[in-house]
Structure formats: C-alpha cells, structure tokens
N, C-alpha and C positions, 0 to 999 in steps of 0.2 A: 241440203238442198229437199225441194218439198219432193214425197213422194208419188210422182205421177200413175202409180199403179190402180188399178182401178177395184173399188170396195165390194169385197164379200159378203155377203149378210149369211151370217147358220143361222139357219132355224130349228128349233127346241122345245115341239113337244111334249108335253111332261104330264103326265095322269098318276096321282103317286105313286111315283120314282124317289121319293125324297132320297129312299140311300141310295141311288147313285148319282143323281144329279149333279154334285159338287165334282165327285167325279169324271163323269163327263163335260160338263162348261170347261175344267180345267184341263183336259185333255184338248179343246180348243184355243184355249187362252195360248195353252204352248204352242203355239200354230207359229213355225216358220214366217208366217204369212201376214204381211199389213199391208194396208188396211183391211181391218174386220170388224164386223159387230154380230152381236147375238141375242137373236131373238128370244128368249123364254114363254114361251104360250102355257100359264099355265091353265091347263084344260079342265076345269073345278075340281083340284085336288080336294079332295079331304083328307090327306094326311099333310106333313109337316113339308112338303113342298111349294106351297107360299112363302112359308116364312124361307128357308133355304133360299129361295130363286133371288126374292127382293136384298137378302143377304149378298150371296152375289156379286148383284149391280150396284150394290153400295164399297164393294171392294173390287171389284173390276168397271173400271171405266167404259168398257169393248160390250156390256152386258145390260140387258133391258127387257123388262118384264110386262108380258102382256096376260091379263085374265082375264076370261073368260068361264062362262057359263060351261060344264060338260057336255061335250058336242061330237066328241068322235075325233084319231087322230089326222081324220083327214082334214077336217071343219080346221083344225087347228095349225095345221101346214098351211093350209089355204091363207086364215087369218094374220100368221107369222110374215108371208111372204106378201100378201097386200102392204102389209105394214114397210117392211124393206127396203132399203135406198141401193142397196147393191146391183151391180151392173150382174153377179155373178149370187147365185142360188147353194147353198149346201145342204139339204135336209139333215139333223141328227138327233134320231131320238131319246129320251132323255136317259136311257142304262147304256149308250154306247159309247163308243170310244172311236177316235182318228189316230191317227202318225203325223207328228210334227211338220213332216214334208208333204202331206197330201196337198193340202191346198194349192201351194206353191206351183207344185210339179204340174198342178190339174188346171191352174188357171194359166200356165206357161201353151199348155196344147191349144186351150180354149182363144187363149189371143192367139196364138201364128194359123191357126188352123180353124176361119172362118167356119167349115164345111162340118165342123163338130159339135153337133150340137150336146152332146152328156160326156165327160169324162170319169172315170170311177177307177178303182183299182186290186189289185189283189186283196181278200178277205178270208178273216181265220173268223171262226166262233169259238168262244170261249162261255167258261163257270168256272165256280171254285175246284174242278173235276181238272184243269188246265183246258187247253187250245186244239182246234182241229184244225185244217185248211178247210177252207169254204172253196168245194168247186164247181169251177166257176164254167161255162159254154163261155168258146167266142162267140161275139157280137155276128149276126145278120137278119134282116128283116124275116126270112123262113124258119131261122130258129125262132124269132122273137113269136111269130104266129102260134109255136106250140109251149111256150115255158118263155119265161124271165130269165135272164142272164144279168141282170143290174139289180143291184141291191138300191134301196129307196136314197143312202147316203153317197149318191156323186152329185158331180156338180154341174148348171144349166144354167143358160142366159132367164134373166128375168122376163126378156122380152118374150123368148120359147115359151114359156110359160103364160104367160099373157094369152099369146096365140092359138095354142091349144086348148085353154076354156081350164086352168088347173088339174088338180086332181079333185075326181069325181066325188063330191061327197055322200052320195047316194048311192055308193058301194060298197056295203055295209059285209058283205061275205068275203074278204082278204084279197089278200095281191093287189090293194087298191096301186101300189106301187107296178107294176106289172103294164096296167091298163093306162096308166100316165106313161109310158116309155111307149106304148102302141099308140095314142093318142100324136104324141111329141115326133114320134120318128118314123110312124106307117109310110109318108110321103116324102121321103126326103132326109136329108142329114146323115150321118154316120157316128158309132158310138167308140171310144174310144179308151180300154184299159191299160193304166198304168204299170208297169213291169215288177209292181214291188208291193209289199202290205202296206194298204193304211189306211184300213177300216177292221174293226174290233166289233164285233154283232154279237153280244150277252144274250146266251140263253138262260131264260128264268120260266117259275114255271108259271107268272103271267103273262109268256112272249106269246104274241096274237096270232105268229105260225101254229104254234101249239093249238090255239083255239080252231084254227080254220082251216082243219087239216080233212075232216071229215069228209067224208062221200057225199051226203048234204047241201055243204058248203060248196063243194067242189061245181057240182052240178048248176046251184045259184049264180055261180060265180063263172062258170061256163054259157048258160044261158046268155049272162048280164053282157057278156063278152062278145057273142052273136049278135045279138040284140044290139050294140052301138058301133060293130066293129063288119060288116057282115062286107064290106068292097073290100077291106084287107085281108078278110082268113078268105074271101073268094081269089081274088089275085093269089097267097102266097098256098094254099091248101085245096086250090080246085072245088071249095065249097066250107059249110062251116067246119068251126072244132067240134072236136069229139070227145066224149069222157077219156076215152084211150087216146092221148092228144099224140102224140107219137104216131098212131095208125091214122089221124086224120086224114091225109092226103091221098095212100093208097086205098082207104076204103070210098072217101069222095069221089076217085079214080072208076073205083070197080061201081061204084053206082050210076054215074053217068055212062059207063058203058052199056051197063044191064038197063040205061031210060028212065030209072029211078032216082034223076037227082038231075 
C-alpha cells in the first residue's frame, strides 16, 4: 500500500557541530513517521561537519547535504526550507534531538486542525550533567508579544513560511525564532503544544542563547521587533515592547493616561 501521508522535511543547519551531528540526525532517522527527508545545511563549517554530513547521506537515503558559505543560522534555515519538498517543515539544529513519536503526533494535529499553524511539544534542556524541564508558558498572542514560548524545532507548513517571508536574515541579535513566530501568528492561526516531551535542547558553551543574552543584544532585539511589528505590539500591549517586557502593557497604558504616548 502506497503511503499517502505528506512528506516532512527536517532542516538541520550545522556550523562546526561535528561532534553532535550524527546523534542529531539519527534521532530524526528513528522517527516513527515516514515519509521524511533530512536536509543538512553545512553553513561553512571549518571542522569535520561536512565530511560527517556526507557520510550520513551515504548511510541514510533520507539525508541530503547542502553546502554554503558561512551565512548564519537563519540563512541556513531559509536555504534548507527553500530546497525542501515537504508539506511540513521541522527545523532541527545540528546539536539537538527529537523523540521518535514527535513528528507523527504533530502531523496528525496539523492534518486534523487547519487552524493550527504551529505544533510543538514539551521539552527539556540537557548537557553532560543531566536534564531539566524547559518550562514553557501556554501560547497566546498576548503572551507572544512579551516573550517566546515556542522553540524553533516546531512543525509548520512550508506554505506559511512562504507567506510570512521566512526567517529574518537581518536579525543578527538572537531570538530570531521568536520574531518568526510573531510574523506567522500575529494575524491569525493557532499554536498547539503536544502533551509529552518530544524535543531535547542541548546546552553547550557555544549555545546561541548564551551569546545573545546580554542587555545590549536585548535592546537591539526589542528595537528590531518594534520597528518591524509595531502594529502587533500596539494591538497587544497598547504600545511598543519595553525593556522590562512584562511591564510593557501597564507602562504604555500609564503613558497614555498621562498623554505621553
């Protein structure tokens, strides 16, 4: 019997992640879902990532390799998605892991609920010292205006990626996944979180979250978000996103009362 289920494309940007790449790809290979393709985007790595990616493509027919000059993770994701043949996309960075049932359960939700634009799951963070739960807030557009509760390794339709313009490659100060979800969800659609742990975020000294956590990067990020999504923040927060994000709405309301906004 021919499998009529839609193709899922896993997009794995990789920059100098040779020591993790095999584990990442093999976690995807163990997925209970088929059909799938795995596109490794080697983003100008200077370690053995390219050689390992090629070896994986020879070992597993689902794996393809795309090589590009170093352009950053957002450009690598966009390159991979642009080449993807799948109806559904799952970004999976070259050091993270997924559970075998994650894709299958996510596709079920997307197929049964056209209003769902994004399906994700419970998650944990891990390193050589162990694991800890990733405490994610429930999704709402109002909460999304203040913080991100959806990690990048969520499933979505390629058509929605196209409609919102993809990941913003000029957002160099981190949390580009947050801005991507704002673009995709600010004017409609819903996000659904599966009730089990399906994603494992690896904490390493090179983790981008650690590199983009300072106040200067935060100010740059907030300025970028306000510049590109002023309508969204005005609707959800009565004005711009503030440095103290949770206080954005009451602060904006106070300024309006005082005639200063």
